[in-house]
C-alpha positions in Angstrom: 0.1 0.0 0.1 3.1 2.2 0.1 4.6 4.9 2.1 3.0 7.4 4.5 5.5 9.7 5.4 9.3 8.8 5.7 9.7 5.7 7.6 5.8 5.0 7.9 4.3 2.2 5.8 0.8 0.9 5.2 -0.1 -2.6 4.4 -3.4 -4.3 3.8 -5.4 -5.3 6.9 -5.6 -9.2 7.2 -7.7 -11.6 9.5 -4.3 -11.5 12.0 -5.1 -8.0 12.5 -8.6 -8.4 14.2 -7.2 -8.1 17.7 -5.3 -4.8 16.8 -8.6 -3.6 15.3 -10.4 -4.3 18.6 -7.9 -2.1 20.2 -8.5 0.7 17.5 -12.0 0.6 17.9 -11.5 0.7 21.7 -9.5 4.0 21.1 -12.4 5.5 18.9 -14.9 4.6 21.7 -12.5 6.3 24.6 -11.8 9.2 22.2 -8.0 8.4 22.4 -8.1 8.7 26.3 -7.2 5.2 27.5 -8.1 5.8 31.2 -11.9 6.4 30.3 -14.7 3.7 30.6 -16.0 2.4 27.5 -19.5 3.6 26.5 -22.9 1.8 26.9 -23.5 -0.5 24.1 -19.6 -1.2 23.7 -19.8 -4.8 23.1 -22.3 -4.7 20.6 -20.7 -2.0 18.6 -17.5 -4.0 18.9 -19.3 -7.1 17.4 -20.6 -4.7 14.5 -17.4 -3.0 13.8 -14.8 -5.6 14.3 -16.4 -9.0 14.7 -18.2 -9.0 11.7 -15.6 -7.3 9.6 -13.8 -9.5 7.1 -10.8 -8.9 5.3 -12.6 -8.8 2.0 -14.3 -5.7 3.1 -10.9 -3.9 3.2 -8.6 -2.1 5.6 -5.1 -0.9 6.1 -2.6 -0.9 9.1 -0.1 1.9 9.3 3.5 0.9 10.7 5.9 3.0 12.3 9.6 2.8 11.0 10.3 0.3 13.5 7.4 -1.9 12.5 5.1 -0.9 15.5 1.3 -0.7 14.5 0.6 3.1 14.4 -3.0 3.1 13.4 -5.5 1.5 11.2 -8.6 2.0 8.8 -11.1 -0.4 7.8 -14.3 -0.5 5.9 -17.8 -2.2 7.0 -20.6 -3.0 4.8 -22.9 -6.0 4.6 -25.9 -7.3 6.3 -24.7 -6.6 10.0 -24.4 -2.9 9.3 -22.9 -0.6 11.8 -25.0 2.3 12.7 -23.0 5.5 13.8 -21.9 6.5 10.3 -24.5 4.4 8.1 -25.8 6.3 5.3 -26.8 3.9 2.4 -26.6 0.2 1.4 -24.3 1.0 -1.5 -22.0 3.2 0.8 -19.3 1.4 3.1 -18.6 3.0 6.6 -15.1 4.0 7.5 -13.6 3.2 11.1 -10.2 4.8 11.9 -7.9 5.3 14.6 -4.3 6.4 15.1 -2.4 5.5 18.2 -1.9 8.7 20.3 1.8 8.6 20.2 1.8 8.7 16.3 -0.6 11.6 15.9 0.3 14.6 13.8 2.4 12.5 11.6 0.1 12.6 8.4 -1.0 8.9 9.3 -4.8 9.6 9.5 -4.8 11.4 6.3 -2.7 8.6 4.5 -5.0 6.0 6.2 -8.3 7.7 4.8 -6.8 8.1 1.3 -6.2 4.3 1.2 -9.8 3.7 2.3 -11.1 6.1 -0.3 -8.9 4.5 -3.0 -10.0 1.1 -2.2 -13.7 2.0 -2.1 -13.3 3.9 -5.5 -11.7 0.9 -7.0 -14.5 -1.5 -5.7 -17.3 0.8 -7.2 -18.8 1.9 -4.0 -20.8 5.1 -4.6 -19.0 6.6 -1.6 -17.6 6.2 1.8 -19.3 7.4 5.2 -18.1 7.7 8.7 -19.2 9.1 12.1 -17.5 11.8 14.1 -18.1 12.5 17.7 -19.5 16.1 18.5 -16.5 16.9 20.5 -13.7 15.8 18.0 -13.0 18.9 16.0 -9.5 18.1 14.7 -10.8 14.9 13.2 -13.8 16.5 11.6 -11.6 19.2 10.2 -9.4 16.3 8.4 -12.4 14.9 7.3 -13.8 18.1 5.6 -10.3 18.6 4.0 -10.5 15.1 2.6 -13.9 15.9 0.9 -16.5 14.7 3.4 -19.6 16.5 4.1 -22.3 16.1 6.7 -25.1 13.5 6.1 -26.8 14.2 9.2 -26.7 14.7 12.9 -27.2 11.7 15.3 -28.2 13.3 18.7 -29.0 10.2 20.1 -25.5 8.5 19.2 -23.5 11.7 20.2 -22.0 11.9 16.4 -22.4 13.4 13.1 -22.4 11.1 9.9 -20.4 12.2 7.2 -20.2 11.2 3.6 -17.7 11.3 0.6 -19.2 10.5 -2.6 -17.3 9.6 -5.6 
């Protein structure tokens, strides 16, 4: 999948990455603050976003120059659809997290590019995602990458966004 920034690299997510995807999903749930408890419905959402993911749906793992996982992105679509950023049946939902120690290295941007390229190559109409209300930095990145609002999900504490091709 190529280079992210000097020394960082991306590779395709595989079945052996499922445990790491669980960690990344945890980071999305606690908004990067590992001292916080997980939210209500965490286990159900973990099943939807990680347990029901298959490598065929697509994803990428970012690695540091030392080969340490630095973050990841994956696409979710199919009959057991996630709920936070769901927009339409023909639009997979992107899930992304970057380890705190590797933020501000351009990894998130590169992971989003990888997911968009994959979804476009597979003929999807676009990609959706959810951003928590308090995550202004992430929302700014998504807007920069071409995502627009697809609706506010007050009951879930987030905004759904979509990038159409």
